[in-house]
N, C-alpha and C positions, 0 to 999 in steps of 0.2 A: 898785604897779601899773606903774611904769616899768620896774622890774627884771624883772617878769614879762613885760613886752612885749619887752624885749631878749632875754630868754632864749627867748621864743617866736620871735623873728625869727632867732635863731642856730640854734635846734633844726630848723626847717623846711628851711633849706638844707642842713644837715648831713644830715638824713634823705634829702633828695633826692640829694645827692652819694653816700651810701651805697648807695642803690638803683641810681643810675646805674653806680656802680663795679661792683656785683654783676652787673648786666645785661651790662656789657662784658666782664667776666670770664667769664661763661657763654657769650657769644657767641664769644670767643677760643677757648674749649674746644671748642665746636660746629665752628667753622671748622677747627680743627686736626684734629679727628676726621674731618670730611668730606674734607679734603685728603688725609689719610692713606689713607682708603678709596679715593678716586679714583686716587691713585698706584698702590696695590696692584692695583686693577682693570685699569688700563693695562699695569702690568707683567705681570700674569697673561695678558692678551690677547695680548701680545707673545710671551711664553713658549709659550703653546699653539700659536700659528702657527709659531714656529720649530720646535717639536717635530714638528708635522706634516710640515713641509719636510724635516727630517732623516729621519723615518721613510719618506717617499716616496722620497727619494734611496736609502736603504739597500734598500727593497723593489725598486726598479728594478735595482739592481746585484745583488742576490740572485737575481731572476729570470733575468737574463742568465746567472749563474753556474750555476744549476741547469740551464739548457738545455745549457750547455757540458759539465757533470759527467755528464749522460746520453748525450753523444755516444759512439757506439760505439768510435770510434778512441780516445778519451780512456780509456775503461774498459779496453780491451784493452792499451794501453801501460801503464796503472797496474798491471794483473795482472802484465805482464811484469817491471816494476820490483820487484815484491813477491815474485815467485817465482823469478826468474832469478839466479843467483849469479855469472854472468859478468861481470866488469867491462867487457868490450868491448860486450856486448849491453846492459848497462845504460846506458853512455855513449851507444850508439846510440839506445836508446829516449828518453833524456833530450833528446838533440838533435832528435829528431823531435817530442817534446812541445814544445820551445821554438818550433819552426817553426809547429806548430799553434796554439799559444797566441797567438804574434805575429800570426797571421792573425785569430784570433777576438777579440783585445783591441786591434785597431788604432785603434778609435775612442775609446780611453781615453787618458789622459795620465799619464805618470810611474808606470806600473804594473809589478807583479811578480806572479809566481806561484810556488807551491809545492805539492807533494803530500806529505803526512806520513802515517806509519803510526800505529798505536795507541800506540806508545811515544814519539811526538813526533819520530821521526827523519825528516829531510828526505830523500825518495827522489827528488825532481825539483825543479828550481828554474830560474828565470831566471839566478840567479847560481850558477855551479858550485862556487864556493868554499864554498856552504852545504850541497851534497849530502853526505850521510853524517853530518851533524851534528845534535845535538838542536836543534829549533827553539826560538828565543827565545819564541814564542808559547806553547809547552808550559809554561814557567816563569811567564810573565806573565799569561796568559789561561787557565788550566787549566779553569776552569768552562765557558768557550765551547767548548774542544775536547772536553769530555766530552759536551756537547749535540750537538756534531758527529757524534761516533761513536755516538750513539744515534739517528741518522738525521735530525736537524734541520738546516736551513739557518740559519746564525747570522751576526750582525754581530759583528765583533771591534773593540772600540775601540782608538784609536792607542797604539802603543808604540814604543820605539827599536828598529829592526830593522836587522840588517846588510845592506848593499846592495853592497859590494865590499871589497876588501882592498888595502892599500897596502904595498909592499915597503920595508923599512928594513934597515939593516946588521944590526941585532939580530933581524930576522925580519919576519913579516907581522903587520899590526895591521888589525883589522876597522873599516870606516867605517859608521857607523850613521846613520839619518835617521828622523824621525817617519813612521810608516806606519799606515794604517788598513785593516782587512781585512773581507773577507766570504768565508764559507766554506760549502761544500756537500758533503755525503757522496757517496762513490763506492761503488756497490752491485755485488755480484757477481750471477751468474745466479740465485742463490737468494734474493736480496733481502737479503742480509747486507751491512753496511757493512765494507768492507775497507780503505778509506783515505779521506783527506779532501782536497779540492781548495780551495785558498785563494788568492784574488787580493788583492793589496796595492795601495793607491793613495796618492799623495801627499795628505795631509789638507788642505794649503793650497789645493788647487784648487777643491774644492766644499764639503768638510765644514766647514772653518772659515769659508768665505765665507758659508754659510747662518747661522752664529751671529753673524757681524759684522753682517749686515743687521738683526739684532734689537737694535741699540743705540738708546737713547733719549738725546736731549740730548747735551751735550758731555762728560758723565762716565758716561753709561749703558754697560752692558756685559753681553752675553749670552755665557755660556761654559758648557763642559761638563766633567765630571769622572768618574773611575772610582770603583770600589769602595773604593779605598784613599784616596780624596780627592785625587788627582793631577790636575792641570789637563791637559786633553787636547785643547784648542783654544788659539788664539792669545789673548794678553792685550792689552787696549787700552793698558796701562800699561807695556809691556815696557821702554821707555826709562826710566821712573821707577823701575822695579825694579832696572835696572842701576845707576842713581844711588845708590839705596839700598843696594847692595852684596848684593842678594838674588840677582842673576844675574851671570855673567861677561860680558865685553864682547862675546863671540862667541856667547853662549847665547841661546835663546829661552825664553819663559816656559812654551810647551808642553812637558809632561813633565819640568818642572824645578821647578814650584812646587806645593806642597801647599796645599789649601784649609784653612789653620789660623789661629787667632786669636793674633796676637802679643801681645795684652794692652794695647798702646799704639798710638797713631796714628804709624806710622813716617814718614809723609809730613811730619808737623809736627816731625820730627828727635828725637822721644822715644826713649829707649834702653829696649829690651825687657827685662823682668825674667825672663821664661821663656826657657829654652834653645829653639833652633830645633826639635830633635828631641823636645821635650817639650810642645810647644804643642798644645792641643786643637783639634778641628774648629771651624770657625765655626758660629755658631748655624745658619745656612743649611744648611751641609754635614751637620751632625749630623741635622737634621730630615729632610733629603732622603734620607740613607742609611737612616734609620729608617722611611722610607715616610710620614712625616707632612707632608701637603699643606696643613694647616690655615692659613688666612690669618693672617699675622703683620703688624700695623700699626705696630710700633715699629722703630726703627733698631737695627742691630747692626754689629759691626766685620767688615769683609771681610779678605782675606788681607794687605792692606797696613795693617790697622788702621784704616782710614777708615770712619767711621759711614755706612752705606748703608741704603736700603730695598730689599727684593727679594721676589721670588716664586720658587718652586722646585718641582721634581718629580723623581721617580725613574722612569725608563722601563725596566721590566723586559725588554722585547723586545730593546731595543738594549744593555741592561746599562750604561747611563750615567745620571748625574745632570745636570740642566740647570737653570740659573738665569738670571734677568734682574734686574740691580741698577742702581741710580742713586745717587749720593752724596747724603747727606742734605741737605747744604748747597744743591744745585742743586734737589732735589725740593721743598723747603720754602721756596724763595726767595719765591715768591709769597705763601705763608702769612705769612712773616715780615714781609713789606711790609705785609700786611693787619693783622698784629698791632701794628706800629708806628703805623699809622693810627689804630687803635683807641686806643691810648695817647695819641696826640696829640688825639684827639677828647675823651678824658676830660679832658685838661688844659684844653682850650677850655671844656668844660662846667663845670669847676670854676671858671674865671675868669668865664665868662659864663652864670650860672644863669639869666639871663633867657630863655635860649633853651630853657628846659626842655621846652616843649611840641613844639619842632621837631626838636631835635637827635636824639632816638631814631629818628624816621621817616627822616632823613637817613642815620643810621649803618646801619640795616637795609638801606637801598636800596644803599649803598656796598658792604655786605657780599655782597649777591647779585650786584652787577656784577663784584666781584673773583673770586668763586668761579666765575662764568660764563666769565670770561676764562681763568681757570686751567684749567677743564675743556675749553674749546675749544682751548687751546694743546696740551694732552695729546692730545686726540683727533685733531688735525691731525697731530701727530707719529706717532701710532699708524697712521693711514690711510696716511701716506707709506710707513712701514716695511712695512705690509701689501701695499701695491701693489708694492713691490720684491720681497717674498717671493713673491707670486703670479706675477710675471713670471719669477722663477727656477724655480718650480714648472712653469710652462707650457714653459719651455725644456727642462726635464728630460723632461717628457712627450713632446714632439716628438722628442728624441733617442732615446727608448725605442721609438718607432714607426717610425722610417725607417732604412733601410740606409745606413750612413755613406759607402760607396763609391759607390753608384749613385743615391743621393737618391730612391729609390722605396721603397714599403712594405717592411717587413721580415717575417720568418717569423711573428713574434708577432702583427702586426696582420692578416696574412693568415689566421691561425687564428680570430681573432675575427670577421673579415668573413665567412669561409666559414660559420661557425655561424649568423650572422645571415641570410645569403642562403638557406641551407637552410630556416630557420624560415619566411622569407617565401615561398619556392617551395611549401613544403608547404601553406601557407594558400591560395595562388592557384592550385595545381595546375599551375603552369608549369614546363616543363623547366629544368634548371640544368646548364650544361656547365662543364668543367674542362680547361684546357690545361696539360700539363707540357712545358716547353721546355728543352732542353739543348743547350749549344754543343758541336758535334762536336770530338773530339780536342783538347780545351782543355788538357789537361795538356802535350801535346806543344808546343802553342803557348807556354805559360809557360816549358817547359824550354829551348826554343830562342830565343825572343825576349825572355824576361825578364818579370818580374812586373809591372813598371811598364807595358809594352806590354799585358800580360794584363789590368791593371786598366782601361786605357783601352778595350779590347775590351768588357769587362763593361759599362762605362758606355754606350758606343754601342749595344750590343745592347739594353740596358734602355730606351733612348730610342726605338729602332726598334719595339720591342713596345708600348710606351706610345702612340706616335703611330699604329700600325696599328690599335689597338682604340679607335676614336673615340667610342663611346658613353659618356655620362657614368656609366652604371651598371656598365661593365665595370671590373674591378679587376685591376691587375698587382702582383706582389711579387717580390722575389728570395727564393727558397727556401733557397739555401745553395750556395756555391761557383759553379759555372757554371750552375746550375739556376734556372729562373724559372717562376712559376705565373700563370695568368690565370683569373679567375672571370667567367663570362658568364652573367648572370641572363637568364631568358626567352628562351634560345637553344636550338634544337633541334640534332640531330646534324648536319643538312646545313649549317645556318648556322655552327655551330662549325668544321666542316671547312673551310668557305670562309675564315673569318677566320684559321684556323691556317696555311692556305696562303698567305695574305696575308703573314702574319708571316714565314713561311720564305722567300718570295720577296723581301721587302723586306730581310731580312738578307743574302741572297746578293747583293742589288743594291748593297750597301755596298762590295763588291769589296775587302774587307780581305785582304791577302795572308796565305796560310797554306800555305807550301811543304811543310809536314810533315803535312798532313791526309791521311787515307786515302781521302777522298772526292773533292775537287777542290782545287786550290791556292788556295782562298779560304775564309774563315770561313763556316761554314754551322751550321744547327741542325736537330736533329730534334725532332719534336713528337708527343706522345700525347694523344689526345682521348678524353673520356668524357662521356656525357650520361645523366642520370637524372631521373625525375620521380615524382611521386605517393608510394606506399608504399615504392617502391624507393629513394627518395632517402635517402642516409645518407652522413655525412662519410667514414667510413673506406672504404666501397665505392667511392664516387666517386673518391677519391684513388688507391685500388689499381688501379681500372680504367684511370685515365689513366697511372699509372705502368707498368702492364703494356703498354699501347699504345705508350708511349715505348720500352720494351724491345724490342718487336716492330719499331719503326721503325729502331732501331740494328741490330738483327739482319739487317734487309733491306738495309743498306748506308748507313744515315744520310742526311741532307739530305732528309727526306721527312716526311710527315704520315700518321699511322696512327690509325684510330679503333678504339676497343675493340668487339670482337665476341665473342659467347658461342660 
């Protein structure tokens, strides 16, 4: 009986310990699963926000480029470059394109432009050393160029692009720099693509900055790569890559690192077994290039060989892959602390079996608190990054709607506003008036006083127009060059003429010297006025009538207001 009693007293605690151990094991498995799912969800949220910001950045630049490629002067000069064999005429056309592009691209930084034909030959460029040569884009981004010549406007991911040449005793050598491009087709009168207009930008200014905002924690990194698995944004670990010998001292990781798996953790000093050129893509890169966006909750080696968690996607429109990763060690830090706590709890339970009724309840509560803290920490980080990305998106939207020189609305915002006001006027049967305002003899002013003074005149005239039209419903925009437009809702012909005369008089009252004007020796404006209402109200008709009235005002001697009459 005693032996049986002892056996029973040993069996019960043993069963209890086995049951508790199994429960803790299952809890650890559950916590690990939940932690990995939360990590993936946070990474994917940051990834989607970054993708949206990149797409919006690209779409804004593409829309601006399409407007420029449709410019009549750009089309004419492109035709001349393609059809004229005279080197003198070609040089003249290219210089005129350079001046034209400089004016149209002045609100961008670190930009270049080029016009290429179907064979990829550069016909015009900011850098004259590139003219007549086969564009690097033709070899590196052939798929994008093919889409361009099919009539699409495209985003072209960063490549090393020649920006200048340096003379040496042995000859000239080209200096290259990472450049990201957007391209739009140039059409002839029959609607056929004859060439492609391409703008290039320094990717360090906005493109990589957007991905940098998508970093989570101290080891998180968001980066992009092309179809060949080449890194096309900055790396957070550039200095580490240099210490590991993967980069030269003066090199950047952008366009120098392929997203391949070295097979070992290079950061830990392990020697790779696989040669650099024979390494396969990382699990992330392979799945992204295959279009596989299925969630992956386990860690994998990144291009440093460091175990990471990640989320990824392939954006067909931009032609790039995008991923957000974080080192496994940092991502699972909270989970591992939790696991250690569970192990310690198990030890305490084994030693203090008397707490059998209370320890499981404490354990579960501790589990929930740790998970809650972990979730809140990740959500706080995601919110912070989201706010930064939203601020960047808001700044990009403002830049896309304002004229960079005069700080008033640009032509794109004018077009949207006119459509909205026409719709409102049609519903209310109120008249809608449009003023077309042109600075008289402005080219002569620029030629004689210089473009800096010309820019100042544009700014002052823009302010005078804005201050002259005091109603909150009136809308003023720079239409292009020295031309401005004003939309005046619920304003009849008489009222529009009165306000136009007020604008004209206020500009003349500025008394800005213009000794080369054919009107008077001061800066003046000519204004065309059109007013429509009801079924006659139409965007094209309203603009044509105002433009025609402006033409009549100029014919009559300028510095006057003319209303359209049938």
